[in-house]
C-alpha positions as a LaTeX table, in Angstrom:
\begin{tabular}{lrrr}
\hline
Residue & $x$ (\AA) & $y$ (\AA) & $z$ (\AA) \\
\hline
Met1 & 69.48 & 105.48 & 132.02 \\
Asn2 & 71.38 & 102.48 & 130.65 \\
Arg3 & 71.30 & 99.21 & 132.58 \\
Pro4 & 74.48 & 97.26 & 133.36 \\
Thr5 & 75.07 & 94.72 & 130.60 \\
Ile6 & 77.22 & 91.59 & 130.55 \\
Arg7 & 79.65 & 91.91 & 127.65 \\
Ser8 & 82.03 & 89.31 & 126.20 \\
Val9 & 85.44 & 90.96 & 126.23 \\
Val10 & 88.38 & 89.55 & 124.26 \\
Arg11 & 91.18 & 88.67 & 126.69 \\
Gly12 & 93.62 & 86.92 & 124.35 \\
Thr13 & 94.26 & 85.56 & 120.88 \\
Gly14 & 96.29 & 82.68 & 119.50 \\
Ser15 & 96.98 & 80.83 & 116.29 \\
Cys16 & 98.70 & 77.80 & 114.81 \\
Leu17 & 99.72 & 77.10 & 111.23 \\
Pro18 & 101.05 & 73.81 & 109.82 \\
Ala19 & 104.79 & 73.64 & 109.29 \\
Arg20 & 104.61 & 73.01 & 105.56 \\
Val21 & 104.25 & 76.07 & 103.32 \\
Val22 & 103.10 & 75.50 & 99.73 \\
Gly23 & 103.65 & 78.28 & 97.21 \\
Asn24 & 101.73 & 78.80 & 94.00 \\
Asp25 & 104.60 & 77.47 & 91.90 \\
Glu26 & 104.39 & 74.08 & 93.64 \\
Ile27 & 100.70 & 73.81 & 92.81 \\
Ala28 & 101.41 & 74.94 & 89.25 \\
Gly29 & 103.65 & 71.91 & 88.93 \\
Lys30 & 100.64 & 69.63 & 89.53 \\
Val31 & 97.72 & 71.32 & 87.74 \\
Glu32 & 97.45 & 73.70 & 84.80 \\
Thr33 & 97.84 & 77.09 & 86.45 \\
Ser34 & 100.52 & 79.63 & 87.36 \\
Asp35 & 101.61 & 81.84 & 90.23 \\
Glu36 & 100.55 & 84.88 & 88.20 \\
Trp37 & 97.08 & 83.48 & 87.47 \\
Ile38 & 96.41 & 82.51 & 91.10 \\
Ala39 & 97.73 & 85.76 & 92.56 \\
Gln40 & 95.88 & 87.96 & 90.06 \\
Arg41 & 92.50 & 86.28 & 90.58 \\
Thr42 & 92.67 & 85.56 & 94.32 \\
Gly43 & 95.53 & 87.48 & 95.91 \\
Ile44 & 96.94 & 84.20 & 97.26 \\
Arg45 & 100.71 & 83.57 & 97.11 \\
Arg46 & 101.11 & 80.67 & 99.54 \\
Arg47 & 99.23 & 78.53 & 102.03 \\
His48 & 100.02 & 76.10 & 104.86 \\
Ile49 & 99.18 & 72.41 & 104.37 \\
Ala50 & 98.82 & 70.01 & 107.30 \\
Gly51 & 101.19 & 67.08 & 107.52 \\
Pro52 & 100.24 & 63.51 & 108.53 \\
Asp53 & 100.71 & 64.32 & 112.24 \\
Glu54 & 98.72 & 67.57 & 112.07 \\
Thr55 & 94.93 & 67.43 & 112.37 \\
Thr56 & 92.16 & 69.93 & 113.00 \\
Ser57 & 92.20 & 69.13 & 116.72 \\
Thr58 & 95.99 & 69.38 & 117.11 \\
Leu59 & 96.04 & 72.73 & 115.32 \\
Gly60 & 93.08 & 73.94 & 117.38 \\
Leu61 & 94.68 & 72.79 & 120.62 \\
Ala62 & 97.90 & 74.67 & 119.87 \\
Ala63 & 95.94 & 77.83 & 119.01 \\
Ala64 & 93.93 & 77.47 & 122.23 \\
Arg65 & 97.08 & 77.17 & 124.33 \\
Ala66 & 98.53 & 80.26 & 122.65 \\
Ala67 & 95.34 & 82.24 & 123.33 \\
Leu68 & 95.31 & 81.19 & 126.99 \\
Ala69 & 98.94 & 82.22 & 127.38 \\
Asp70 & 98.20 & 85.57 & 125.74 \\
Ala71 & 95.27 & 86.09 & 128.11 \\
Gly72 & 97.35 & 85.15 & 131.15 \\
Leu73 & 94.84 & 82.44 & 132.05 \\
Glu74 & 94.98 & 78.74 & 132.85 \\
Ala75 & 92.93 & 76.02 & 131.20 \\
Glu76 & 90.85 & 75.55 & 134.35 \\
Asp77 & 89.63 & 79.14 & 134.00 \\
Ile78 & 87.62 & 78.11 & 130.91 \\
Asp79 & 84.07 & 76.74 & 131.23 \\
Leu80 & 82.98 & 76.87 & 127.57 \\
Ile81 & 84.68 & 75.79 & 124.33 \\
Val82 & 83.04 & 76.39 & 120.96 \\
Val83 & 84.92 & 75.17 & 117.88 \\
Ala84 & 83.96 & 76.16 & 114.35 \\
Thr85 & 85.02 & 73.57 & 111.79 \\
Ala86 & 83.87 & 71.82 & 108.63 \\
Thr87 & 86.77 & 69.35 & 108.74 \\
Pro88 & 86.62 & 67.49 & 112.08 \\
Asp89 & 89.05 & 64.70 & 112.91 \\
Tyr90 & 86.13 & 62.29 & 113.30 \\
Thr91 & 82.40 & 62.25 & 112.57 \\
Phe92 & 82.24 & 62.21 & 116.36 \\
Pro93 & 83.36 & 63.06 & 119.00 \\
Ser94 & 83.56 & 66.78 & 118.40 \\
Val95 & 86.84 & 68.61 & 117.91 \\
Ala96 & 85.88 & 70.78 & 120.89 \\
Thr97 & 85.81 & 67.84 & 123.28 \\
Gln98 & 89.19 & 66.68 & 121.97 \\
Ile99 & 90.62 & 70.13 & 122.68 \\
Gln100 & 88.92 & 70.14 & 126.07 \\
Ala101 & 90.61 & 66.84 & 126.93 \\
Gly102 & 93.94 & 68.04 & 125.55 \\
Leu103 & 93.78 & 71.05 & 127.86 \\
Gly104 & 92.87 & 68.86 & 130.83 \\
Ile105 & 89.51 & 70.57 & 131.36 \\
Thr106 & 86.86 & 68.37 & 133.00 \\
Arg107 & 84.12 & 70.93 & 133.69 \\
Gly108 & 81.87 & 73.09 & 131.58 \\
Val109 & 80.80 & 72.27 & 128.05 \\
Ala110 & 82.50 & 71.87 & 124.66 \\
Phe111 & 80.87 & 71.52 & 121.26 \\
Asp112 & 81.36 & 72.22 & 117.55 \\
Val113 & 79.38 & 74.43 & 115.19 \\
Ala114 & 79.27 & 73.88 & 111.44 \\
Ala115 & 78.82 & 76.97 & 109.27 \\
Val116 & 81.89 & 76.49 & 107.04 \\
Cys117 & 83.66 & 79.81 & 106.32 \\
Ser118 & 81.17 & 81.71 & 108.51 \\
Gly119 & 81.87 & 79.31 & 111.37 \\
Phe120 & 83.97 & 81.59 & 113.55 \\
Val121 & 81.36 & 84.37 & 113.46 \\
Phe122 & 78.65 & 81.83 & 114.33 \\
Ala123 & 80.80 & 80.35 & 117.13 \\
Leu124 & 81.59 & 83.78 & 118.59 \\
Ala125 & 77.92 & 84.80 & 118.52 \\
Thr126 & 76.95 & 81.52 & 120.20 \\
Ala127 & 79.57 & 81.80 & 122.95 \\
Glu128 & 78.67 & 85.45 & 123.52 \\
Lys129 & 75.06 & 84.51 & 124.15 \\
Phe130 & 76.08 & 81.85 & 126.70 \\
Ile131 & 78.15 & 84.48 & 128.52 \\
Ala132 & 75.46 & 87.17 & 128.27 \\
Ser133 & 72.98 & 84.77 & 129.87 \\
Gly134 & 75.22 & 84.42 & 132.92 \\
Ser135 & 75.53 & 80.65 & 132.56 \\
His136 & 79.26 & 80.73 & 131.69 \\
Ser137 & 82.08 & 83.14 & 132.44 \\
Arg138 & 85.03 & 82.40 & 130.12 \\
Ala139 & 85.11 & 80.80 & 126.69 \\
Leu140 & 87.57 & 79.62 & 124.11 \\
Val141 & 86.21 & 80.32 & 120.63 \\
Ile142 & 88.23 & 78.48 & 118.01 \\
Gly143 & 88.19 & 78.22 & 114.23 \\
Ala144 & 90.20 & 75.23 & 113.01 \\
Glu145 & 90.37 & 73.57 & 109.60 \\
Thr146 & 92.29 & 71.07 & 107.48 \\
Phe147 & 90.63 & 71.79 & 104.16 \\
Ser148 & 93.51 & 70.12 & 102.32 \\
Arg149 & 91.91 & 66.80 & 103.33 \\
Ile150 & 88.77 & 67.47 & 101.28 \\
Leu151 & 90.28 & 69.10 & 98.20 \\
Asp152 & 90.37 & 67.49 & 94.78 \\
Trp153 & 94.00 & 68.22 & 93.91 \\
Asn154 & 93.20 & 67.74 & 90.22 \\
Asp155 & 90.62 & 70.55 & 90.26 \\
Arg156 & 92.55 & 73.75 & 89.63 \\
Thr157 & 89.51 & 75.92 & 90.34 \\
Thr158 & 89.45 & 74.89 & 94.02 \\
Cys159 & 92.79 & 73.37 & 95.04 \\
Val160 & 94.59 & 76.70 & 94.64 \\
Leu161 & 92.28 & 78.51 & 97.06 \\
Phe162 & 92.44 & 76.76 & 100.40 \\
Gly163 & 94.85 & 76.21 & 103.26 \\
Asp164 & 94.94 & 74.78 & 106.77 \\
Gly165 & 95.28 & 76.42 & 110.17 \\
Ala166 & 93.63 & 77.38 & 113.44 \\
Gly167 & 92.95 & 80.56 & 115.38 \\
Ala168 & 91.44 & 81.14 & 118.82 \\
Val169 & 90.22 & 83.89 & 121.09 \\
Val170 & 89.47 & 83.88 & 124.80 \\
Ile171 & 86.42 & 85.89 & 125.79 \\
Glu172 & 85.21 & 86.55 & 129.32 \\
Ala173 & 82.23 & 88.15 & 131.02 \\
Ala174 & 82.63 & 91.79 & 132.01 \\
Glu175 & 80.07 & 94.30 & 133.16 \\
Gly176 & 79.37 & 97.09 & 130.70 \\
Thr177 & 77.15 & 100.14 & 130.67 \\
Gly178 & 74.99 & 98.94 & 127.80 \\
Thr179 & 76.39 & 101.56 & 125.43 \\
Ile180 & 78.58 & 101.34 & 122.33 \\
Ala181 & 81.49 & 102.58 & 124.43 \\
Asp182 & 81.63 & 99.20 & 126.19 \\
Arg183 & 84.45 & 96.78 & 125.50 \\
Gly184 & 83.40 & 93.41 & 124.10 \\
Val185 & 81.03 & 92.05 & 121.47 \\
Leu186 & 78.55 & 94.86 & 120.80 \\
Thr187 & 76.33 & 93.09 & 118.28 \\
Ser188 & 76.24 & 90.08 & 115.96 \\
His189 & 74.04 & 89.21 & 113.00 \\
Leu190 & 73.73 & 85.77 & 111.41 \\
Arg191 & 71.95 & 84.58 & 108.26 \\
Ser192 & 71.56 & 81.40 & 106.22 \\
Asp193 & 69.80 & 80.32 & 103.03 \\
Gly194 & 69.90 & 76.61 & 102.23 \\
Arg195 & 68.70 & 77.05 & 98.65 \\
His196 & 72.29 & 77.72 & 97.59 \\
Arg197 & 73.72 & 74.34 & 98.64 \\
Thr198 & 75.02 & 73.29 & 95.23 \\
Lys199 & 77.03 & 76.47 & 94.76 \\
Leu200 & 79.52 & 75.49 & 97.49 \\
Tyr201 & 79.43 & 72.05 & 99.07 \\
Val202 & 81.26 & 68.77 & 99.69 \\
Asp203 & 80.08 & 65.83 & 97.59 \\
Gly204 & 80.25 & 63.25 & 100.38 \\
Gly205 & 79.31 & 62.45 & 103.94 \\
Pro206 & 78.43 & 59.58 & 106.31 \\
Ser207 & 74.73 & 59.53 & 105.35 \\
Thr208 & 75.23 & 59.76 & 101.57 \\
Thr209 & 78.46 & 58.30 & 100.22 \\
Gly210 & 80.07 & 57.06 & 103.41 \\
Thr211 & 83.19 & 59.04 & 102.47 \\
Ala212 & 84.55 & 62.48 & 103.31 \\
Gly213 & 84.04 & 63.65 & 99.71 \\
His214 & 85.60 & 66.62 & 97.92 \\
Leu215 & 84.84 & 70.31 & 97.91 \\
Arg216 & 82.89 & 71.55 & 94.88 \\
Met217 & 82.26 & 75.19 & 94.07 \\
Glu218 & 80.63 & 77.38 & 91.46 \\
Gly219 & 83.12 & 80.20 & 91.86 \\
Arg220 & 81.32 & 82.85 & 89.83 \\
Glu221 & 78.05 & 82.24 & 91.67 \\
Val222 & 79.74 & 82.46 & 95.06 \\
Phe223 & 81.42 & 85.73 & 94.09 \\
Arg224 & 78.15 & 87.10 & 92.72 \\
His225 & 76.34 & 86.53 & 96.02 \\
Ala226 & 79.19 & 87.28 & 98.41 \\
Val227 & 79.46 & 91.06 & 98.32 \\
Gly228 & 75.72 & 91.66 & 98.66 \\
Met229 & 75.29 & 89.18 & 101.51 \\
Ile230 & 78.31 & 90.49 & 103.39 \\
Thr231 & 77.23 & 94.12 & 103.17 \\
Asp232 & 73.70 & 93.14 & 104.21 \\
Val233 & 74.74 & 91.86 & 107.66 \\
Ile234 & 77.26 & 94.66 & 108.16 \\
Glu235 & 74.60 & 97.26 & 107.48 \\
Asp236 & 72.45 & 95.45 & 110.07 \\
Ala237 & 75.29 & 95.77 & 112.59 \\
Phe238 & 75.59 & 99.49 & 111.93 \\
Ala239 & 71.82 & 99.96 & 112.21 \\
Ala240 & 71.74 & 98.07 & 115.54 \\
Thr241 & 74.46 & 100.21 & 117.11 \\
Gly242 & 74.20 & 103.56 & 115.36 \\
Leu243 & 77.83 & 103.19 & 114.30 \\
Thr244 & 79.13 & 103.75 & 110.78 \\
Ala245 & 82.03 & 102.67 & 108.60 \\
Asp246 & 83.88 & 105.79 & 109.74 \\
Asp247 & 83.83 & 104.49 & 113.33 \\
Val248 & 85.48 & 101.19 & 112.39 \\
Lys249 & 89.18 & 101.08 & 113.21 \\
Trp250 & 89.84 & 97.65 & 111.68 \\
Phe251 & 87.85 & 95.58 & 109.19 \\
Val252 & 88.80 & 91.90 & 109.51 \\
Pro253 & 86.89 & 89.96 & 106.84 \\
His254 & 86.91 & 86.28 & 106.03 \\
Gln255 & 89.99 & 85.74 & 103.90 \\
Ala256 & 88.49 & 84.01 & 100.86 \\
Asn257 & 89.58 & 86.12 & 97.93 \\
Lys258 & 91.18 & 89.55 & 97.80 \\
Arg259 & 88.79 & 90.71 & 95.08 \\
Ile260 & 85.80 & 89.95 & 97.34 \\
Ile261 & 87.49 & 91.70 & 100.27 \\
Asp262 & 88.28 & 94.79 & 98.18 \\
Ala263 & 84.80 & 94.96 & 96.65 \\
Ser264 & 83.11 & 94.62 & 100.04 \\
Ala265 & 85.25 & 97.32 & 101.66 \\
Glu266 & 84.63 & 99.67 & 98.75 \\
Lys267 & 80.87 & 99.13 & 98.83 \\
Leu268 & 80.81 & 99.80 & 102.58 \\
Gly269 & 83.04 & 102.86 & 102.32 \\
Ile270 & 85.83 & 101.36 & 104.45 \\
Ala271 & 89.26 & 102.76 & 103.60 \\
Pro272 & 91.80 & 100.21 & 102.32 \\
Glu273 & 94.26 & 101.04 & 105.12 \\
Lys274 & 91.68 & 99.80 & 107.67 \\
Val275 & 91.41 & 96.32 & 106.11 \\
Val276 & 93.38 & 93.42 & 107.59 \\
Ile277 & 94.40 & 91.06 & 104.79 \\
Thr278 & 96.24 & 87.76 & 105.31 \\
Val279 & 94.89 & 85.77 & 102.36 \\
Gln280 & 98.19 & 86.16 & 100.50 \\
Asp281 & 99.97 & 84.04 & 103.12 \\
His282 & 97.25 & 81.70 & 104.35 \\
Gly283 & 94.85 & 81.18 & 101.46 \\
Asn284 & 91.24 & 80.52 & 102.44 \\
Thr285 & 91.35 & 78.69 & 105.78 \\
Ser286 & 87.56 & 78.70 & 106.15 \\
Ala287 & 86.51 & 79.07 & 109.82 \\
Ala288 & 90.12 & 79.68 & 110.85 \\
Ser289 & 90.67 & 82.72 & 108.65 \\
Ile290 & 89.20 & 85.45 & 110.86 \\
Pro291 & 90.84 & 84.37 & 114.14 \\
Leu292 & 94.17 & 83.89 & 112.31 \\
Ala293 & 93.90 & 87.45 & 110.96 \\
Leu294 & 92.81 & 88.83 & 114.35 \\
Asp295 & 95.80 & 87.23 & 116.04 \\
Glu296 & 98.22 & 88.57 & 113.44 \\
Ala297 & 96.86 & 92.11 & 113.63 \\
Arg298 & 96.77 & 92.06 & 117.41 \\
Arg299 & 100.33 & 90.76 & 117.74 \\
Asp300 & 101.84 & 93.20 & 115.25 \\
Gly301 & 100.28 & 96.11 & 117.14 \\
Arg302 & 97.55 & 97.13 & 114.75 \\
Ile303 & 94.58 & 96.10 & 116.91 \\
Arg304 & 94.71 & 97.81 & 120.32 \\
Gln305 & 92.42 & 98.08 & 123.30 \\
Gly306 & 89.48 & 100.34 & 122.57 \\
Asp307 & 89.58 & 99.80 & 118.81 \\
Leu308 & 86.28 & 99.03 & 117.07 \\
Val309 & 86.78 & 95.85 & 115.05 \\
Leu310 & 84.34 & 94.63 & 112.41 \\
Ile311 & 84.38 & 90.96 & 111.35 \\
Glu312 & 82.32 & 89.26 & 108.67 \\
Ala313 & 82.18 & 86.03 & 106.68 \\
Met314 & 80.18 & 84.08 & 104.14 \\
Gly315 & 80.31 & 80.31 & 103.70 \\
Gly316 & 78.72 & 77.26 & 102.14 \\
Gly317 & 75.06 & 76.76 & 102.77 \\
Phe318 & 74.92 & 79.73 & 102.22 \\
Thr319 & 75.68 & 81.10 & 105.68 \\
Trp320 & 76.87 & 84.60 & 106.46 \\
Gly321 & 77.30 & 86.86 & 109.47 \\
Ser322 & 78.96 & 89.86 & 111.07 \\
Ala323 & 79.99 & 91.10 & 114.50 \\
Leu324 & 81.20 & 94.40 & 115.93 \\
Ile325 & 83.73 & 94.11 & 118.76 \\
Arg326 & 85.15 & 96.85 & 120.95 \\
Trp327 & 88.62 & 95.49 & 121.69 \\
\hline
\end{tabular}
């Protein structure tokens, strides 16, 4: 007999993108590249770039408000905020506390997690464990980034890839049966391996250069590791639940590169029509990419209550993780 289990059920989603849209042709006017080259190698056609009055916290706050409205909840209903970001407004305080203040929340706890592109998966898994413990009842889980602030705009291998934005979900405690039929986060699996630091990193920081630094990446090495690492944690999720790729209704991967997305789906046996892809419009928004894609697919009617949704990501560190969610 299965025991009652506290699940973290998704109540609402929200997103926010900067007003400025930058197409491949605009970038091609600054570095030696072309729309055809970028689109063929990455699948990216355009991305949003934050203006002077748009920061990680302002984007995250707008996404949080949208998610609360979608959930039909008020800010005071939230007692936990976890923000995934690698591009905070300040070294401290955290982006999460800025969003907490912006929402007028004075109770509960708010903090950031840093796992780069895997950040949203790490943040969701963290918030889910707070809720499962019974210590908190409703959480805002937010991925927010302004990667344009740490790009070397003379480096054509990286500046074409990234964009800015924020996405959020509201999750709340709900009693389940302890089976895979429950709504909510069914399982999550996280990994990291710090030996790969130099393959994807930022060459600055308060304790080293005293500057924000610029993103540096060994693209071929990242691609070489990505598919294997991603499938590793997804296979763990299937093993933990007894589910298979056939059970997945929607695969919502980190939107880094369409070739990585396609290769991962093919290796896992997930049909192309089940894959949510937004990289063409957003570029790689790091920790924001999965919640942005979730919000888009939920609002256009693809993701519906009861659907089994698989998310995954890999980021600098390396970090990588997956989660299975019954919507």
